[in-house]
C-alpha positions as CSV (number, residue, x, y, z in Angstrom):
1,M,-24.3,-226.1,-7.8
2,Y,-23.4,-226.2,-4.7
3,L,-21.0,-224.2,-2.6
4,A,-17.6,-225.4,-2.4
5,R,-15.8,-224.4,1.0
6,F,-12.0,-224.5,1.4
7,I,-8.8,-223.8,3.8
8,R,-6.3,-221.4,2.2
9,I,-4.2,-223.5,4.3
10,G,-3.4,-226.6,3.0
11,V,-6.5,-226.0,0.4
12,I,-9.1,-228.6,1.5
13,I,-12.4,-228.0,-1.0
14,S,-15.6,-229.7,-0.9
15,D,-18.0,-229.7,-3.6
16,E,-20.5,-231.0,-0.9
17,P,-23.6,-229.0,0.0
18,R,-24.0,-227.7,3.4
19,I,-26.4,-229.6,5.8
20,N,-28.4,-228.6,9.2
21,E,-26.0,-226.3,11.2
22,E,-23.6,-225.9,8.6
23,I,-26.0,-223.3,7.4
24,R,-25.3,-219.7,9.2
25,V,-27.8,-217.7,7.2
26,P,-30.6,-215.7,8.8
27,Q,-33.5,-216.7,6.9
28,V,-33.7,-219.3,4.2
29,R,-36.3,-220.4,1.0
30,L,-37.8,-223.6,2.6
31,I,-39.0,-225.9,-0.4
32,G,-40.8,-228.8,1.4
33,P,-39.8,-232.8,1.6
34,K,-42.1,-234.1,-1.7
35,G,-41.8,-230.0,-3.5
36,E,-43.8,-227.5,-2.0
37,Q,-42.9,-224.4,-2.0
38,V,-42.5,-222.8,1.5
39,G,-41.5,-219.6,1.3
40,V,-38.7,-217.9,3.3
41,I,-38.2,-218.9,7.1
42,A,-35.5,-218.4,10.1
43,T,-32.8,-220.7,9.7
44,S,-33.3,-222.1,13.0
45,V,-37.6,-222.5,12.4
46,A,-36.7,-224.5,9.1
47,L,-33.6,-226.6,11.1
48,N,-36.3,-227.8,13.8
49,L,-39.3,-228.5,11.1
50,A,-36.8,-230.6,10.0
51,R,-35.7,-232.0,13.0
52,E,-39.2,-232.6,13.5
53,A,-39.8,-234.4,10.3
54,N,-36.3,-237.0,11.2
55,L,-35.1,-235.1,7.8
56,D,-32.3,-233.0,6.9
57,L,-31.7,-229.4,6.2
58,V,-30.0,-228.9,3.0
59,E,-28.8,-226.1,1.4
60,V,-29.7,-226.1,-2.4
61,A,-29.1,-223.3,-4.4
62,P,-26.7,-221.2,-1.2
63,T,-25.7,-218.0,-4.1
64,A,-29.8,-217.0,-4.1
65,K,-30.7,-214.5,-1.9
66,P,-32.4,-215.6,0.1
67,P,-30.7,-219.1,-0.1
68,V,-32.9,-222.4,-0.8
69,A,-32.7,-225.3,1.1
70,K,-34.6,-228.1,1.4
71,L,-36.2,-231.0,3.5
72,I,-34.5,-234.2,2.6
73,D,-33.1,-237.6,4.3
74,Y,-29.6,-236.5,3.0
75,G,-28.1,-239.6,3.8
76,K,-30.2,-241.2,1.7
77,Y,-30.0,-239.2,-1.1
78,K,-26.5,-239.6,-0.9
79,Y,-27.1,-243.4,-1.6
80,N,-29.2,-242.8,-4.6
81,E,-26.6,-240.7,-6.7
82,K,-24.7,-243.6,-5.7
83,I,-27.0,-245.9,-6.9
84,K,-27.1,-243.2,-10.1
85,A,-23.9,-243.1,-11.1
86,R,-22.9,-246.4,-10.5
87,E,-25.7,-247.7,-13.6
88,A,-24.5,-244.6,-15.5
89,R,-21.1,-245.5,-15.7
90,R,-21.9,-249.4,-16.5
91,N,-24.0,-247.8,-19.3
92,Q,-21.2,-245.5,-20.7
93,S,-19.5,-247.1,-23.8
94,T,-15.9,-248.3,-22.4
95,A,-14.7,-248.0,-26.2
96,E,-10.3,-248.1,-25.8
97,I,-7.7,-248.0,-28.9
98,K,-6.0,-251.6,-29.0
99,E,-2.4,-252.1,-31.0
100,I,-1.5,-254.8,-33.5
101,R,1.6,-254.5,-35.0
102,F,2.1,-257.1,-38.0
103,R,5.7,-257.4,-40.4
104,L,5.3,-257.0,-44.0
105,K,6.4,-260.7,-44.5
106,I,4.1,-262.2,-42.1
107,D,2.8,-265.6,-43.2
108,D,-1.1,-267.0,-43.2
109,H,-1.2,-268.8,-39.9
110,D,0.8,-265.5,-38.1
111,F,-2.1,-262.9,-40.0
112,E,-5.3,-265.2,-39.3
113,V,-3.9,-265.1,-35.5
114,K,-3.5,-261.3,-35.5
115,K,-6.8,-261.2,-37.3
116,S,-8.2,-263.1,-34.8
117,H,-7.1,-260.4,-32.1
118,V,-8.2,-257.8,-34.4
119,L,-11.8,-259.0,-34.0
120,R,-11.7,-259.8,-31.0
121,F,-11.4,-256.7,-29.8
122,L,-13.8,-254.7,-32.4
123,N,-16.6,-256.9,-31.0
124,G,-16.0,-256.0,-28.1
125,G,-16.0,-252.3,-29.0
126,D,-12.8,-251.3,-29.6
127,K,-11.3,-249.6,-32.0
128,V,-7.6,-251.3,-32.8
129,K,-4.9,-249.6,-34.6
130,V,-2.7,-251.3,-37.0
131,T,0.6,-251.1,-37.7
132,I,2.9,-252.7,-40.3
133,M,6.6,-252.2,-39.5
134,L,8.6,-252.0,-42.1
135,R,12.6,-253.0,-41.8
136,G,15.8,-251.8,-44.5
137,R,14.0,-251.5,-47.5
138,E,11.3,-252.1,-46.5
139,Q,10.9,-248.0,-46.3
140,S,10.8,-247.4,-49.9
141,R,8.4,-249.3,-50.8
142,P,5.3,-249.3,-49.1
143,I,2.7,-249.9,-50.7
144,G,3.2,-253.6,-49.8
145,G,2.2,-252.5,-46.7
146,V,-0.6,-250.6,-47.4
147,E,-2.0,-253.7,-49.2
148,L,-1.8,-256.0,-46.5
149,L,-3.6,-253.5,-44.2
150,R,-6.6,-253.2,-46.2
151,R,-6.4,-256.7,-46.9
152,L,-6.9,-256.7,-42.8
153,A,-10.1,-254.1,-43.4
154,D,-11.5,-256.3,-46.5
155,E,-11.3,-259.4,-43.9
156,V,-13.3,-258.1,-40.9
157,S,-15.4,-255.4,-42.6
158,E,-18.4,-257.7,-40.7
159,S,-17.0,-256.2,-37.8
160,G,-15.3,-252.9,-38.3
161,T,-14.6,-250.1,-40.6
162,I,-11.3,-247.7,-41.6
163,E,-11.6,-244.8,-39.9
164,F,-8.1,-243.7,-40.0
165,A,-6.7,-245.1,-44.2
166,P,-3.4,-246.3,-44.4
167,K,-0.9,-243.7,-44.1
168,Q,3.2,-243.5,-43.6
169,E,4.1,-242.1,-40.3
170,L,8.3,-242.3,-40.2
171,R,9.4,-246.2,-40.6
172,N,5.2,-247.6,-40.2
173,I,2.1,-248.0,-41.8
174,V,-0.6,-247.7,-39.6
175,M,-4.4,-247.2,-40.1
176,T,-7.0,-247.4,-37.8
177,L,-10.3,-249.5,-37.6
178,A,-13.5,-248.8,-36.0
179,P,-16.3,-251.3,-34.4
180,K,-19.7,-250.5,-36.6
181,G,-22.5,-249.0,-34.6
182,K,-24.0,-251.5,-33.4
183,K,-20.8,-253.5,-31.7
184,V,-20.0,-250.1,-30.3
185,H,-23.2,-250.7,-28.1
186,T,-23.2,-254.1,-27.5
187,Q,-21.8,-253.8,-23.8
188,S,-23.6,-251.0,-22.4
189,E,-26.9,-253.0,-23.9
190,Q,-25.9,-256.4,-22.6
191,R,-25.5,-254.1,-19.1
192,R,-28.7,-252.5,-20.0
193,R,-30.4,-255.9,-19.9
194,G,-28.8,-256.7,-16.8
195,A,-30.0,-254.1,-14.8
196,E,-33.5,-254.4,-16.7
197,S,-32.9,-258.0,-15.3
198,R,-31.8,-257.1,-11.7
199,A,-35.0,-254.7,-11.0
200,E,-37.0,-257.7,-12.5
201,R,-36.1,-260.0,-9.2
202,Q,-35.7,-257.1,-6.6
203,A,-39.9,-256.4,-7.8
204,R,-40.3,-259.9,-7.6
205,Q,-38.6,-260.0,-3.8
206,A,-40.4,-256.9,-3.1
207,A,-43.6,-258.2,-4.2
208,R,-43.1,-261.6,-2.1
209,L,-41.9,-259.9,1.1
210,A,-45.4,-257.8,1.0
211,A,-46.9,-260.7,1.1
212,K,-45.5,-262.2,3.7
213,Q,-45.9,-259.7,5.6
214,E,-49.7,-259.2,4.5
215,I,-50.3,-262.8,5.2
216,Q,-48.9,-262.1,9.0
217,A,-50.8,-259.4,9.7
218,Q,-53.9,-261.0,9.0
219,A,-52.8,-263.8,11.4
220,A,-51.9,-261.2,14.4
221,A,-55.2,-259.6,12.9
222,A,-57.3,-263.4,13.2
223,L,-55.0,-264.6,16.8
224,N,-56.6,-261.0,18.4
225,S,-59.8,-261.2,17.3
226,A,-59.7,-264.9,19.1
227,Q,-58.4,-263.5,22.2
228,S,-60.8,-260.6,22.7
229,D,-63.5,-263.8,21.5
230,Q,-62.0,-265.6,24.5
231,H,-62.1,-262.4,27.0
232,H,-65.8,-262.0,26.1
233,K,-66.6,-265.2,26.9
234,E,-64.6,-265.7,29.8
235,G,-65.9,-263.0,31.4
236,S,-69.7,-263.8,30.3
237,N,-68.9,-266.9,32.0
238,A,-68.0,-265.2,35.2
239,E,-71.2,-263.6,35.3
240,D,-73.2,-266.7,35.2
241,E,-71.2,-267.9,38.0
242,N,-72.4,-265.0,40.2
């Protein structure tokens, strides 16, 4: 959408649109601040309109003939875009692949410890790659590793499902577990609720500020009215004395 400008020596590339005096074309198709179509006018005239409105002339479609430019507050626009991008990142699922390694001959206590880690990762929305490391003669009997992985999958089935079934890779047997659908969206749901809560707080603060400003305005109006009445009364007294 935006014109990528670059300098061949040093190769400096910018995806920012051209604004104000950076727009060198003789004419632009101008869009007003509320989206209204102004029409094709001289760029110099569009710049004057931007200055009069205390706005920026921003080129939004540089490849059009003539280029399309819009009157906006560019600083405010960039700030809003930054906020939107930040919220979008917060709402994205940040799933990662964690890895847990087992030995084939693992005791029950160590198995429970490893399982607790797997559950924590799954409940956090992450996938888990579980690896059974085979040593020596264990490589000739991988069925024990497959059984161990399936036991693990059964015991964490409320939080995750098998994405890739157990299979042998060189000296290891691997399996991938994925969080169940509701687990994948747990973090984004929490963030969404947090964003809604922040929006509600901001709305309440804005309402309180508006109410305070209204009270101040009423007080100022009352004070001005009282002062006006006092001046009028003083003027009447002076006329009576004369």
